[in-house]
All heavy atoms as TSV, in Angstrom:
chain	resi	resn	atom	element	x	y	z
A	1	ALA	N	N	0.846	-1.197	0.000
A	1	ALA	CA	C	0.000	0.000	0.000
A	1	ALA	C	C	0.880	1.245	0.000
A	1	ALA	O	O	1.942	1.265	0.619
A	1	ALA	CB	C	-0.912	-0.005	1.215
A	2	MET	N	N	0.416	2.255	-0.660
A	2	MET	CA	C	1.151	3.513	-0.743
A	2	MET	C	C	0.844	4.380	0.476
A	2	MET	O	O	-0.284	4.394	0.953
A	2	MET	CB	C	0.729	4.280	-2.001
A	2	MET	CG	C	1.085	3.585	-3.297
A	2	MET	SD	S	2.846	3.648	-3.659
A	2	MET	CE	C	3.056	5.392	-3.939
A	3	LEU	N	N	1.863	5.100	0.930
A	3	LEU	CA	C	1.651	6.043	2.019
A	3	LEU	C	C	1.054	7.328	1.451
A	3	LEU	O	O	1.407	7.750	0.347
A	3	LEU	CB	C	2.976	6.367	2.708
A	3	LEU	CG	C	3.701	5.238	3.428
A	3	LEU	CD1	C	4.994	5.763	4.038
A	3	LEU	CD2	C	2.836	4.612	4.495
A	4	THR	N	N	0.174	7.954	2.233
A	4	THR	CA	C	-0.372	9.255	1.833
A	4	THR	C	C	0.725	10.316	1.965
A	4	THR	O	O	1.781	10.081	2.579
A	4	THR	CB	C	-1.558	9.658	2.730
A	4	THR	OG1	O	-1.069	9.861	4.065
A	4	THR	CG2	C	-2.656	8.599	2.732
A	5	ASP	N	N	0.467	11.486	1.411
A	5	ASP	CA	C	1.429	12.587	1.537
A	5	ASP	C	C	1.711	12.893	3.005
A	5	ASP	O	O	2.861	13.107	3.403
A	5	ASP	CB	C	0.919	13.844	0.838
A	5	ASP	CG	C	0.927	13.704	-0.682
A	5	ASP	OD1	O	1.609	12.794	-1.210
A	5	ASP	OD2	O	0.260	14.513	-1.349
A	6	ARG	N	N	0.658	12.910	3.816
A	6	ARG	CA	C	0.822	13.195	5.253
A	6	ARG	C	C	1.656	12.114	5.918
A	6	ARG	O	O	2.540	12.403	6.727
A	6	ARG	CB	C	-0.551	13.320	5.924
A	6	ARG	CG	C	-0.474	13.562	7.419
A	6	ARG	CD	C	0.200	14.888	7.756
A	6	ARG	NE	N	-0.781	15.936	7.856
A	6	ARG	CZ	C	-0.486	17.218	8.020
A	6	ARG	NH1	N	0.766	17.618	8.115
A	6	ARG	NH2	N	-1.430	18.115	8.098
A	7	GLN	N	N	1.394	10.845	5.588
A	7	GLN	CA	C	2.162	9.752	6.176
A	7	GLN	C	C	3.627	9.832	5.754
A	7	GLN	O	O	4.516	9.582	6.571
A	7	GLN	CB	C	1.556	8.402	5.784
A	7	GLN	CG	C	0.244	8.113	6.476
A	7	GLN	CD	C	-0.476	6.913	5.901
A	7	GLN	OE1	O	-0.317	6.563	4.730
A	7	GLN	NE2	N	-1.292	6.284	6.713
A	8	GLN	N	N	3.884	10.208	4.512
A	8	GLN	CA	C	5.270	10.362	4.066
A	8	GLN	C	C	5.959	11.489	4.826
A	8	GLN	O	O	7.135	11.370	5.196
A	8	GLN	CB	C	5.316	10.625	2.558
A	8	GLN	CG	C	4.941	9.409	1.742
A	8	GLN	CD	C	4.953	9.680	0.249
A	8	GLN	OE1	O	5.686	10.552	-0.225
A	8	GLN	NE2	N	4.149	8.947	-0.491
A	9	GLU	N	N	5.219	12.574	5.068
A	9	GLU	CA	C	5.761	13.695	5.835
A	9	GLU	C	C	6.105	13.239	7.260
A	9	GLU	O	O	7.188	13.531	7.780
A	9	GLU	CB	C	4.708	14.801	5.869
A	9	GLU	CG	C	5.158	16.096	6.466
A	9	GLU	CD	C	4.086	17.180	6.374
A	9	GLU	OE1	O	2.890	16.863	6.229
A	9	GLU	OE2	O	4.466	18.361	6.463
A	10	ILE	N	N	5.203	12.498	7.885
A	10	ILE	CA	C	5.428	11.995	9.246
A	10	ILE	C	C	6.578	10.992	9.257
A	10	ILE	O	O	7.425	11.011	10.161
A	10	ILE	CB	C	4.129	11.402	9.814
A	10	ILE	CG1	C	3.137	12.550	10.095
A	10	ILE	CG2	C	4.393	10.579	11.081
A	10	ILE	CD1	C	1.750	12.113	10.495
A	11	LEU	N	N	6.663	10.139	8.238
A	11	LEU	CA	C	7.762	9.181	8.149
A	11	LEU	C	C	9.110	9.908	8.129
A	11	LEU	O	O	10.047	9.498	8.821
A	11	LEU	CB	C	7.608	8.316	6.887
A	11	LEU	CG	C	8.748	7.344	6.599
A	11	LEU	CD1	C	8.942	6.350	7.746
A	11	LEU	CD2	C	8.500	6.623	5.287
A	12	GLY	N	N	9.192	10.996	7.380
A	12	GLY	CA	C	10.433	11.776	7.358
A	12	GLY	C	C	10.814	12.264	8.738
A	12	GLY	O	O	11.981	12.182	9.145
A	13	HIS	N	N	9.837	12.750	9.496
A	13	HIS	CA	C	10.111	13.222	10.854
A	13	HIS	C	C	10.498	12.062	11.770
A	13	HIS	O	O	11.356	12.212	12.649
A	13	HIS	CB	C	8.908	13.974	11.417
A	13	HIS	CG	C	8.647	15.277	10.727
A	13	HIS	ND1	N	9.616	16.245	10.547
A	13	HIS	CD2	C	7.516	15.776	10.154
A	13	HIS	CE1	C	9.105	17.283	9.901
A	13	HIS	NE2	N	7.828	17.020	9.648
A	14	LEU	N	N	9.888	10.886	11.551
A	14	LEU	CA	C	10.267	9.706	12.335
A	14	LEU	C	C	11.724	9.351	12.073
A	14	LEU	O	O	12.473	9.038	13.007
A	14	LEU	CB	C	9.393	8.503	11.961
A	14	LEU	CG	C	7.950	8.500	12.425
A	14	LEU	CD1	C	7.208	7.315	11.828
A	14	LEU	CD2	C	7.876	8.463	13.939
A	15	LEU	N	N	12.125	9.412	10.816
A	15	LEU	CA	C	13.509	9.077	10.475
A	15	LEU	C	C	14.480	10.123	11.005
A	15	LEU	O	O	15.658	9.836	11.193
A	15	LEU	CB	C	13.663	8.912	8.961
A	15	LEU	CG	C	12.909	7.721	8.357
A	15	LEU	CD1	C	13.093	7.684	6.848
A	15	LEU	CD2	C	13.338	6.413	8.994
A	16	ASP	N	N	13.974	11.323	11.264
A	16	ASP	CA	C	14.798	12.363	11.892
A	16	ASP	C	C	14.869	12.174	13.408
A	16	ASP	O	O	15.560	12.922	14.085
A	16	ASP	CB	C	14.241	13.751	11.581
A	16	ASP	CG	C	14.514	14.176	10.143
A	16	ASP	OD1	O	15.440	13.615	9.519
A	16	ASP	OD2	O	13.807	15.065	9.643
A	17	GLY	N	N	14.113	11.206	13.932
A	17	GLY	CA	C	14.168	10.901	15.356
A	17	GLY	C	C	13.208	11.698	16.212
A	17	GLY	O	O	13.324	11.697	17.439
A	18	LEU	N	N	12.238	12.384	15.605
A	18	LEU	CA	C	11.291	13.177	16.396
A	18	LEU	C	C	10.271	12.277	17.095
A	18	LEU	O	O	9.895	11.226	16.572
A	18	LEU	CB	C	10.542	14.177	15.499
A	18	LEU	CG	C	11.200	15.548	15.329
A	18	LEU	CD1	C	12.574	15.441	14.717
A	18	LEU	CD2	C	10.311	16.442	14.489
A	19	SER	N	N	9.829	12.723	18.267
A	19	SER	CA	C	8.771	12.015	18.999
A	19	SER	C	C	7.416	12.380	18.393
A	19	SER	O	O	7.299	13.345	17.625
A	19	SER	CB	C	8.783	12.428	20.475
A	19	SER	OG	O	8.334	13.771	20.606
A	20	ASN	N	N	6.388	11.628	18.754
A	20	ASN	CA	C	5.037	11.929	18.280
A	20	ASN	C	C	4.640	13.353	18.650
A	20	ASN	O	O	4.061	14.077	17.838
A	20	ASN	CB	C	4.022	10.937	18.857
A	20	ASN	CG	C	4.159	9.547	18.256
A	20	ASN	OD1	O	4.988	9.304	17.385
A	20	ASN	ND2	N	3.351	8.626	18.724
A	21	LYS	N	N	4.932	13.767	19.883
A	21	LYS	CA	C	4.554	15.115	20.329
A	21	LYS	C	C	5.302	16.184	19.543
A	21	LYS	O	O	4.743	17.223	19.200
A	21	LYS	CB	C	4.790	15.287	21.825
A	21	LYS	CG	C	3.754	14.559	22.668
A	21	LYS	CD	C	3.932	14.842	24.142
A	21	LYS	CE	C	2.853	14.095	24.937
A	21	LYS	NZ	N	2.959	14.340	26.372
A	22	GLU	N	N	6.585	15.938	19.250
A	22	GLU	CA	C	7.361	16.900	18.462
A	22	GLU	C	C	6.803	17.008	17.039
A	22	GLU	O	O	6.689	18.104	16.487
A	22	GLU	CB	C	8.836	16.484	18.418
A	22	GLU	CG	C	9.546	16.673	19.751
A	22	GLU	CD	C	10.914	16.021	19.797
A	22	GLU	OE1	O	11.113	14.948	19.189
A	22	GLU	OE2	O	11.797	16.594	20.457
A	23	ILE	N	N	6.459	15.867	16.463
A	23	ILE	CA	C	5.873	15.863	15.116
A	23	ILE	C	C	4.545	16.610	15.136
A	23	ILE	O	O	4.263	17.426	14.250
A	23	ILE	CB	C	5.683	14.423	14.597
A	23	ILE	CG1	C	7.042	13.724	14.417
A	23	ILE	CG2	C	4.893	14.419	13.283
A	23	ILE	CD1	C	6.953	12.234	14.169
A	24	ALA	N	N	3.729	16.351	16.158
A	24	ALA	CA	C	2.421	17.003	16.271
A	24	ALA	C	C	2.575	18.521	16.330
A	24	ALA	O	O	1.864	19.253	15.636
A	24	ALA	CB	C	1.679	16.486	17.500
A	25	ARG	N	N	3.517	18.990	17.148
A	25	ARG	CA	C	3.742	20.443	17.254
A	25	ARG	C	C	4.188	21.019	15.911
A	25	ARG	O	O	3.721	22.074	15.485
A	25	ARG	CB	C	4.804	20.746	18.316
A	25	ARG	CG	C	4.239	20.787	19.730
A	25	ARG	CD	C	5.214	21.429	20.694
A	25	ARG	NE	N	6.426	20.648	20.878
A	25	ARG	CZ	C	6.572	19.694	21.783
A	25	ARG	NH1	N	5.576	19.378	22.590
A	25	ARG	NH2	N	7.706	19.036	21.886
A	26	LYS	N	N	5.091	20.323	15.245
A	26	LYS	CA	C	5.633	20.803	13.974
A	26	LYS	C	C	4.543	20.902	12.904
A	26	LYS	O	O	4.546	21.822	12.093
A	26	LYS	CB	C	6.730	19.834	13.520
A	26	LYS	CG	C	7.713	20.402	12.516
A	26	LYS	CD	C	8.824	19.397	12.242
A	26	LYS	CE	C	10.074	19.702	12.986
A	26	LYS	NZ	N	10.914	20.725	12.371
A	27	LEU	N	N	3.606	19.944	12.922
A	27	LEU	CA	C	2.591	19.881	11.871
A	27	LEU	C	C	1.246	20.470	12.289
A	27	LEU	O	O	0.306	20.491	11.492
A	27	LEU	CB	C	2.388	18.429	11.426
A	27	LEU	CG	C	3.636	17.722	10.877
A	27	LEU	CD1	C	3.297	16.295	10.480
A	27	LEU	CD2	C	4.220	18.495	9.705
A	28	GLY	N	N	1.137	20.915	13.545
A	28	GLY	CA	C	-0.119	21.483	14.013
A	28	GLY	C	C	-1.224	20.444	14.159
A	28	GLY	O	O	-2.392	20.722	13.877
A	29	LEU	N	N	-0.837	19.236	14.586
A	29	LEU	CA	C	-1.791	18.144	14.771
A	29	LEU	C	C	-1.831	17.733	16.235
A	29	LEU	O	O	-0.929	18.049	17.003
A	29	LEU	CB	C	-1.364	16.911	13.952
A	29	LEU	CG	C	-1.249	17.075	12.443
A	29	LEU	CD1	C	-0.621	15.841	11.831
A	29	LEU	CD2	C	-2.618	17.341	11.846
A	30	SER	N	N	-2.847	16.985	16.603
A	30	SER	CA	C	-2.902	16.351	17.919
A	30	SER	C	C	-1.885	15.214	17.950
A	30	SER	O	O	-1.686	14.525	16.943
A	30	SER	CB	C	-4.313	15.790	18.149
A	30	SER	OG	O	-4.294	14.735	19.087
A	31	HIS	N	N	-1.248	14.999	19.114
A	31	HIS	CA	C	-0.302	13.879	19.177
A	31	HIS	C	C	-1.026	12.540	19.059
A	31	HIS	O	O	-0.429	11.544	18.668
A	31	HIS	CB	C	0.598	13.942	20.422
A	31	HIS	CG	C	-0.063	13.677	21.718
A	31	HIS	ND1	N	-0.724	14.658	22.425
A	31	HIS	CD2	C	-0.179	12.545	22.441
A	31	HIS	CE1	C	-1.213	14.130	23.534
A	31	HIS	NE2	N	-0.900	12.861	23.565
A	32	PHE	N	N	-2.328	12.521	19.326
A	32	PHE	CA	C	-3.107	11.293	19.131
A	32	PHE	C	C	-3.242	10.987	17.638
A	32	PHE	O	O	-3.158	9.831	17.217
A	32	PHE	CB	C	-4.496	11.412	19.768
A	32	PHE	CG	C	-4.446	11.585	21.257
A	32	PHE	CD1	C	-4.809	12.790	21.826
A	32	PHE	CD2	C	-4.025	10.556	22.081
A	32	PHE	CE1	C	-4.754	12.959	23.202
A	32	PHE	CE2	C	-3.965	10.718	23.458
A	32	PHE	CZ	C	-4.336	11.926	24.016
A	33	THR	N	N	-3.439	12.037	16.842
A	33	THR	CA	C	-3.523	11.874	15.385
A	33	THR	C	C	-2.195	11.357	14.847
A	33	THR	O	O	-2.158	10.429	14.025
A	33	THR	CB	C	-3.876	13.218	14.716
A	33	THR	OG1	O	-5.130	13.666	15.226
A	33	THR	CG2	C	-3.941	13.087	13.202
A	34	VAL	N	N	-1.098	11.927	15.339
A	34	VAL	CA	C	0.228	11.478	14.907
A	34	VAL	C	C	0.444	10.030	15.316
A	34	VAL	O	O	0.941	9.223	14.519
A	34	VAL	CB	C	1.338	12.390	15.478
A	34	VAL	CG1	C	2.723	11.819	15.179
A	34	VAL	CG2	C	1.208	13.795	14.914
A	35	ARG	N	N	0.036	9.678	16.533
A	35	ARG	CA	C	0.187	8.295	16.996
A	35	ARG	C	C	-0.538	7.332	16.057
A	35	ARG	O	O	-0.001	6.274	15.710
A	35	ARG	CB	C	-0.360	8.156	18.424
A	35	ARG	CG	C	-0.194	6.745	19.005
A	35	ARG	CD	C	-0.933	6.583	20.309
A	35	ARG	NE	N	-2.368	6.732	20.082
A	35	ARG	CZ	C	-3.272	6.902	21.041
A	35	ARG	NH1	N	-2.890	6.980	22.296
A	35	ARG	NH2	N	-4.548	7.009	20.748
A	36	ASN	N	N	-1.735	7.707	15.637
A	36	ASN	CA	C	-2.494	6.847	14.721
A	36	ASN	C	C	-1.785	6.721	13.379
A	36	ASN	O	O	-1.710	5.626	12.809
A	36	ASN	CB	C	-3.913	7.391	14.523
A	36	ASN	CG	C	-4.756	7.242	15.780
A	36	ASN	OD1	O	-4.465	6.435	16.639
A	36	ASN	ND2	N	-5.793	8.043	15.871
A	37	HIS	N	N	-1.265	7.840	12.866
A	37	HIS	CA	C	-0.513	7.795	11.610
A	37	HIS	C	C	0.718	6.896	11.748
A	37	HIS	O	O	0.996	6.085	10.865
A	37	HIS	CB	C	-0.061	9.195	11.192
A	37	HIS	CG	C	-1.104	10.013	10.497
A	37	HIS	ND1	N	-1.764	9.591	9.370
A	37	HIS	CD2	C	-1.589	11.256	10.773
A	37	HIS	CE1	C	-2.607	10.533	8.966
A	37	HIS	NE2	N	-2.528	11.550	9.810
A	38	VAL	N	N	1.446	7.044	12.865
A	38	VAL	CA	C	2.655	6.243	13.083
A	38	VAL	C	C	2.299	4.765	13.120
A	38	VAL	O	O	2.961	3.936	12.474
A	38	VAL	CB	C	3.393	6.679	14.369
A	38	VAL	CG1	C	4.498	5.687	14.731
A	38	VAL	CG2	C	3.970	8.084	14.206
A	39	SER	N	N	1.233	4.412	13.830
A	39	SER	CA	C	0.808	3.009	13.902
A	39	SER	C	C	0.489	2.471	12.511
A	39	SER	O	O	0.882	1.352	12.164
A	39	SER	CB	C	-0.425	2.862	14.796
A	39	SER	OG	O	-0.110	3.200	16.121
A	40	ASN	N	N	-0.224	3.270	11.724
A	40	ASN	CA	C	-0.579	2.844	10.364
A	40	ASN	C	C	0.653	2.703	9.482
A	40	ASN	O	O	0.764	1.740	8.712
A	40	ASN	CB	C	-1.570	3.832	9.731
A	40	ASN	CG	C	-2.935	3.758	10.376
A	40	ASN	OD1	O	-3.333	2.723	10.899
A	40	ASN	ND2	N	-3.669	4.861	10.347
A	41	ILE	N	N	1.586	3.647	9.601
A	41	ILE	CA	C	2.820	3.594	8.812
A	41	ILE	C	C	3.594	2.323	9.149
A	41	ILE	O	O	4.027	1.584	8.255
A	41	ILE	CB	C	3.693	4.842	9.074
A	41	ILE	CG1	C	3.032	6.090	8.489
A	41	ILE	CG2	C	5.102	4.654	8.508
A	41	ILE	CD1	C	3.636	7.400	8.992
A	42	LEU	N	N	3.775	2.064	10.442
A	42	LEU	CA	C	4.530	0.880	10.863
A	42	LEU	C	C	3.859	-0.396	10.370
A	42	LEU	O	O	4.524	-1.296	9.852
A	42	LEU	CB	C	4.684	0.855	12.387
A	42	LEU	CG	C	5.546	1.964	12.993
A	42	LEU	CD1	C	5.515	1.900	14.509
A	42	LEU	CD2	C	6.976	1.890	12.479
A	43	ARG	N	N	2.536	-0.465	10.504
A	43	ARG	CA	C	1.794	-1.662	10.075
A	43	ARG	C	C	1.924	-1.848	8.558
A	43	ARG	O	O	2.212	-2.939	8.081
A	43	ARG	CB	C	0.325	-1.557	10.479
A	43	ARG	CG	C	-0.444	-2.856	10.260
A	43	ARG	CD	C	-1.919	-2.740	10.556
A	43	ARG	NE	N	-2.563	-1.987	9.475
A	43	ARG	CZ	C	-3.055	-0.753	9.595
A	43	ARG	NH1	N	-3.006	-0.113	10.745
A	43	ARG	NH2	N	-3.606	-0.140	8.571
A	44	MET	N	N	1.745	-0.761	7.815
A	44	MET	CA	C	1.797	-0.850	6.353
A	44	MET	C	C	3.181	-1.257	5.861
A	44	MET	O	O	3.312	-1.934	4.843
A	44	MET	CB	C	1.396	0.495	5.727
A	44	MET	CG	C	-0.078	0.810	5.877
A	44	MET	SD	S	-0.475	2.516	5.456
A	44	MET	CE	C	-0.243	2.494	3.682
A	45	MET	N	N	4.210	-0.844	6.604
A	45	MET	CA	C	5.579	-1.137	6.186
A	45	MET	C	C	6.124	-2.415	6.822
A	45	MET	O	O	7.247	-2.830	6.530
A	45	MET	CB	C	6.486	0.053	6.513
A	45	MET	CG	C	6.074	1.306	5.751
A	45	MET	SD	S	7.157	2.705	6.078
A	45	MET	CE	C	8.569	2.270	5.075
A	46	GLY	N	N	5.331	-3.036	7.703
A	46	GLY	CA	C	5.708	-4.321	8.285
A	46	GLY	C	C	6.704	-4.249	9.425
A	46	GLY	O	O	7.443	-5.204	9.653
A	47	PHE	N	N	6.712	-3.131	10.158
A	47	PHE	CA	C	7.618	-2.994	11.307
A	47	PHE	C	C	6.836	-3.053	12.612
A	47	PHE	O	O	5.676	-2.649	12.669
A	47	PHE	CB	C	8.378	-1.659	11.245
A	47	PHE	CG	C	9.333	-1.580	10.087
A	47	PHE	CD1	C	9.066	-0.744	9.012
A	47	PHE	CD2	C	10.498	-2.325	10.071
A	47	PHE	CE1	C	9.943	-0.668	7.931
A	47	PHE	CE2	C	11.380	-2.253	8.996
A	47	PHE	CZ	C	11.097	-1.427	7.930
A	48	ASN	N	N	7.507	-3.559	13.677
A	48	ASN	CA	C	6.883	-3.627	15.006
A	48	ASN	C	C	6.956	-2.298	15.736
A	48	ASN	O	O	6.080	-1.959	16.510
A	48	ASN	CB	C	7.598	-4.645	15.913
A	48	ASN	CG	C	7.637	-6.024	15.326
A	48	ASN	OD1	O	6.805	-6.354	14.495
A	48	ASN	ND2	N	8.590	-6.813	15.747
A	49	CYS	N	N	8.057	-1.579	15.524
A	49	CYS	CA	C	8.269	-0.340	16.268
A	49	CYS	C	C	9.135	0.607	15.450
A	49	CYS	O	O	9.792	0.199	14.495
A	49	CYS	CB	C	8.903	-0.616	17.633
A	49	CYS	SG	S	10.609	-1.194	17.554
A	50	ARG	N	N	9.140	1.865	15.852
A	50	ARG	CA	C	9.877	2.893	15.109
A	50	ARG	C	C	11.380	2.640	15.143
A	50	ARG	O	O	12.083	2.986	14.206
A	50	ARG	CB	C	9.508	4.283	15.626
A	50	ARG	CG	C	9.816	4.486	17.089
A	50	ARG	CD	C	8.920	5.507	17.768
A	50	ARG	NE	N	9.024	6.839	17.260
A	50	ARG	CZ	C	8.013	7.708	17.223
A	50	ARG	NH1	N	6.831	7.382	17.669
A	50	ARG	NH2	N	8.188	8.910	16.760
A	51	ARG	N	N	11.873	2.040	16.214
A	51	ARG	CA	C	13.315	1.781	16.299
A	51	ARG	C	C	13.777	0.805	15.227
A	51	ARG	O	O	14.780	1.022	14.567
A	51	ARG	CB	C	13.692	1.243	17.678
A	51	ARG	CG	C	14.535	2.214	18.441
A	51	ARG	CD	C	15.214	1.633	19.635
A	51	ARG	NE	N	14.433	0.636	20.352
A	51	ARG	CZ	C	14.861	0.019	21.423
A	51	ARG	NH1	N	16.044	0.286	21.900
A	51	ARG	NH2	N	14.123	-0.868	22.036
A	52	THR	N	N	13.028	-0.298	15.069
A	52	THR	CA	C	13.416	-1.273	14.041
A	52	THR	C	C	13.266	-0.664	12.647
A	52	THR	O	O	14.062	-0.936	11.760
A	52	THR	CB	C	12.612	-2.579	14.152
A	52	THR	OG1	O	11.218	-2.283	14.065
A	52	THR	CG2	C	12.899	-3.305	15.441
A	53	MET	N	N	12.261	0.199	12.474
A	53	MET	CA	C	12.064	0.859	11.195
A	53	MET	C	C	13.240	1.783	10.888
A	53	MET	O	O	13.783	1.753	9.790
A	53	MET	CB	C	10.762	1.663	11.192
A	53	MET	CG	C	10.498	2.351	9.867
A	53	MET	SD	S	9.193	3.569	9.962
A	53	MET	CE	C	9.932	4.781	11.043
A	54	ARG	N	N	13.651	2.598	11.871
A	54	ARG	CA	C	14.778	3.513	11.658
A	54	ARG	C	C	16.060	2.737	11.378
A	54	ARG	O	O	16.875	3.134	10.557
A	54	ARG	CB	C	14.967	4.430	12.867
A	54	ARG	CG	C	13.985	5.584	12.873
A	54	ARG	CD	C	14.453	6.726	13.753
A	54	ARG	NE	N	14.907	6.301	15.043
A	54	ARG	CZ	C	14.227	6.438	16.187
A	54	ARG	NH1	N	13.049	7.007	16.180
A	54	ARG	NH2	N	14.733	6.028	17.314
A	55	HIS	N	N	16.220	1.602	12.066
A	55	HIS	CA	C	17.413	0.781	11.851
A	55	HIS	C	C	17.419	0.230	10.420
A	55	HIS	O	O	18.443	0.255	9.739
A	55	HIS	CB	C	17.460	-0.358	12.865
A	55	HIS	CG	C	18.671	-1.220	12.737
A	55	HIS	ND1	N	19.914	-0.811	13.153
A	55	HIS	CD2	C	18.834	-2.454	12.212
A	55	HIS	CE1	C	20.789	-1.774	12.897
A	55	HIS	NE2	N	20.166	-2.770	12.312
A	56	ALA	N	N	16.266	-0.245	9.955
A	56	ALA	CA	C	16.172	-0.837	8.620
A	56	ALA	C	C	16.276	0.207	7.511
A	56	ALA	O	O	16.923	-0.030	6.492
A	56	ALA	CB	C	14.862	-1.607	8.487
A	57	LEU	N	N	15.650	1.358	7.715
A	57	LEU	CA	C	15.594	2.374	6.664
A	57	LEU	C	C	16.736	3.367	6.737
A	57	LEU	O	O	16.985	4.100	5.796
A	57	LEU	CB	C	14.258	3.141	6.739
A	57	LEU	CG	C	12.999	2.319	6.540
A	57	LEU	CD1	C	11.768	3.213	6.613
A	57	LEU	CD2	C	13.042	1.568	5.221
A	58	GLY	N	N	17.394	3.411	7.879
A	58	GLY	CA	C	18.475	4.367	8.058
A	58	GLY	C	C	17.946	5.672	8.625
A	58	GLY	O	O	16.892	6.149	8.222
A	59	SER	N	N	18.649	6.209	9.578
A	59	SER	CA	C	18.247	7.457	10.212
A	59	SER	C	C	18.781	8.623	9.409
A	59	SER	O	O	19.840	8.529	8.796
A	59	SER	CB	C	18.799	7.515	11.631
A	59	SER	OG	O	18.263	6.452	12.374
A	60	ARG	N	N	18.056	9.725	9.442
A	60	ARG	CA	C	18.484	10.915	8.717
A	60	ARG	C	C	19.165	11.912	9.641
A	60	ARG	O	O	19.534	12.981	9.222
A	60	ARG	CB	C	17.275	11.589	8.054
A	60	ARG	CG	C	16.524	10.649	7.156
A	60	ARG	CD	C	15.559	11.331	6.236
A	60	ARG	NE	N	14.760	12.370	6.869
A	60	ARG	CZ	C	13.779	13.001	6.254
A	60	ARG	NH1	N	13.467	12.689	5.026
A	60	ARG	NH2	N	13.092	13.939	6.867
A	61	SER	N	N	19.301	11.554	10.910
A	61	SER	CA	C	19.819	12.508	11.881
A	61	SER	C	C	20.567	11.779	12.980
A	61	SER	O	O	20.179	10.686	13.381
A	61	SER	CB	C	18.639	13.269	12.488
A	61	SER	OG	O	18.991	13.862	13.706
A	62	PRO	N	N	21.639	12.370	13.518
A	62	PRO	CA	C	22.312	11.742	14.666
A	62	PRO	C	C	21.397	11.667	15.875
A	62	PRO	O	O	21.586	10.864	16.767
A	62	PRO	CB	C	23.502	12.665	14.937
A	62	PRO	CG	C	23.186	13.943	14.255
A	62	PRO	CD	C	22.267	13.606	13.106
A	63	ARG	N	N	20.351	12.491	15.883
A	63	ARG	CA	C	19.408	12.489	16.989
A	63	ARG	C	C	18.533	11.242	16.999
A	63	ARG	O	O	17.816	10.990	17.946
A	63	ARG	CB	C	18.484	13.711	16.850
A	63	ARG	CG	C	18.429	14.513	18.091
A	63	ARG	CD	C	17.360	15.548	17.982
A	63	ARG	NE	N	16.368	15.169	18.954
A	63	ARG	CZ	C	15.086	15.366	18.834
A	63	ARG	NH1	N	14.602	15.938	17.788
A	63	ARG	NH2	N	14.269	14.992	19.771
A	64	ALA	N	N	18.584	10.464	15.950
A	64	ALA	CA	C	17.671	9.331	15.817
A	64	ALA	C	C	18.101	8.120	16.647
A	64	ALA	O	O	17.475	7.081	16.574
A	64	ALA	CB	C	17.531	8.941	14.353
A	65	GLY	N	N	19.144	8.246	17.435
A	65	GLY	CA	C	19.521	7.157	18.326
A	65	GLY	C	C	18.489	6.978	19.416
A	65	GLY	O	O	17.534	7.732	19.513
A	66	TYR	N	N	18.640	5.951	20.223
A	66	TYR	CA	C	17.657	5.716	21.283
A	66	TYR	C	C	18.361	5.717	22.614
A	66	TYR	O	O	19.368	5.039	22.750
A	66	TYR	CB	C	16.967	4.379	21.060
A	66	TYR	CG	C	15.829	4.160	22.025
A	66	TYR	CD1	C	14.581	4.712	21.768
A	66	TYR	CD2	C	16.011	3.437	23.195
A	66	TYR	CE1	C	13.546	4.528	22.666
A	66	TYR	CE2	C	14.968	3.258	24.077
A	66	TYR	CZ	C	13.741	3.805	23.809
A	66	TYR	OH	O	12.722	3.621	24.687
A	67	PRO	N	N	17.889	6.423	23.638
A	67	PRO	CA	C	16.816	7.410	23.508
A	67	PRO	C	C	17.332	8.681	22.847
A	67	PRO	O	O	18.478	9.051	23.048
A	67	PRO	CB	C	16.396	7.684	24.948
A	67	PRO	CG	C	17.564	7.306	25.774
A	67	PRO	CD	C	18.348	6.270	25.013
A	68	PRO	N	N	16.477	9.329	22.057
A	68	PRO	CA	C	16.934	10.465	21.250
A	68	PRO	C	C	17.520	11.614	22.058
A	68	PRO	O	O	18.422	12.291	21.608
A	68	PRO	CB	C	15.693	10.929	20.493
A	68	PRO	CG	C	14.576	10.082	20.924
A	68	PRO	CD	C	15.088	8.995	21.809
A	69	ARG	N	N	17.034	11.832	23.264
A	69	ARG	CA	C	17.481	12.970	24.073
A	69	ARG	C	C	18.956	12.864	24.487
A	69	ARG	O	O	19.554	13.855	24.841
A	69	ARG	CB	C	16.634	13.074	25.353
A	69	ARG	CG	C	15.211	13.438	25.083
A	69	ARG	CD	C	15.090	14.922	24.808
A	69	ARG	NE	N	13.737	15.294	24.588
A	69	ARG	CZ	C	13.196	15.546	23.407
A	69	ARG	NH1	N	13.925	15.441	22.314
A	69	ARG	NH2	N	11.948	15.901	23.290
A	70	LEU	N	N	19.525	11.655	24.445
A	70	LEU	CA	C	20.890	11.486	24.928
A	70	LEU	C	C	21.925	11.689	23.836
A	70	LEU	O	O	23.112	11.654	24.103
A	70	LEU	CB	C	21.067	10.088	25.531
A	70	LEU	CG	C	20.166	9.784	26.736
A	70	LEU	CD1	C	20.450	8.390	27.255
A	70	LEU	CD2	C	20.383	10.806	27.841
A	71	VAL	N	N	21.484	11.918	22.612
A	71	VAL	CA	C	22.416	12.090	21.501
A	71	VAL	C	C	22.639	13.572	21.260
A	71	VAL	O	O	21.670	14.316	21.119
A	71	VAL	CB	C	21.873	11.405	20.230
A	71	VAL	CG1	C	22.819	11.624	19.066
A	71	VAL	CG2	C	21.677	9.920	20.481
A	72	ALA	N	N	23.875	14.000	21.265
A	72	ALA	CA	C	24.173	15.418	21.092
A	72	ALA	C	C	23.964	15.859	19.650
A	72	ALA	O	O	24.105	15.095	18.746
A	72	ALA	CB	C	25.608	15.702	21.518
């Protein structure tokens, strides 16, 4: 299945290591809406969690380590 434009936008932020709340603030959405998009993205792409997805797809930012706050 193809990702929508919004899902692709959220996927980019996920690969940058942003949290759901950070993505929500950036896009002017509820973090619940972002959570639903993230769940759908992970399911559609066959990943269990964002960490395994970032590992498989490659991170776009040094901040994308886990936990993200500990990476300078």
